N, C-alpha and C positions, 0 to 999 in steps of 0.2 A: 302635508297634513293628513291625507288619507292613509299614508304608510304608518304614521304615529297612531292613528285610530285602530288600524289592524293589529299593531303590536299590543296596544292596551286591551283590545278585544281578546286576543289569545291569553294574555295574562289573567284577565278576569275569569275566562273559562277555566283555566287551570286552577285558580284559587278556589272557585266554586266546587270543582271536582275534588280538590284536596280536602276542603271543609266537609263535603259530603262523605268522603272516605273516613275522616276522623270521627264524624258523627256515628257512622255505622260501626266502627271499631269500639267506640265508647259504649254504645247501646249493647253491643255484643258482650262487652266486659261486664256491664251491669246485669244482664240476664244470666251470664255465667255465674256471677257471684250469688244471684238470687237462687239459682237452681241448686248450687252446692252449699248453700247455707252460710256463706261468709257475710257477716254483718257489716254494713257500711252506712255511713251517714248519708241520708237521702236528701237533705236540704242543700248541701254544698254542690253536688253535681249539677243540679238543675240550674244553678246560677250560671255555671260555665256553658251549659247547653243553650240557655236563652241568649247569652251574649254572642255565641257563635251563630245562632239563628239570626240575630239582628244583623251581624256582619254579612252573612250570606244574603240576607234580604236586600241590604244596601248595595252589595255587589251585583245582584240580579237586576235591580232598578238601573244601576249604571250601565249594565250590559244592554238593557232594552233601549235606553236613551241613545246609546252609541249606535245601535242598529238603526234607529230612526234617523240619526244624523247621517249615517252612511247612505241610507236610501234617499235622503234629501239632497246629498251632494252628487249622487249619480244622476239625478234627474236634470 
């Protein structure tokens, strides 16, 4: 069981890292477009940003609960 939790742990860490990287690239693209005057629809991107934020929040809570589970198993 502990091995499975460790595997899930690393998976969640990597997905959080990937989502953060995608966020950074997306915001960089938005600022690049704004700086060089490329018009873009601003309502649509924030929908995607909020959904990825929700997913990362859910993954973060899963990660915290897994850490607490690991601590309770070690005691």
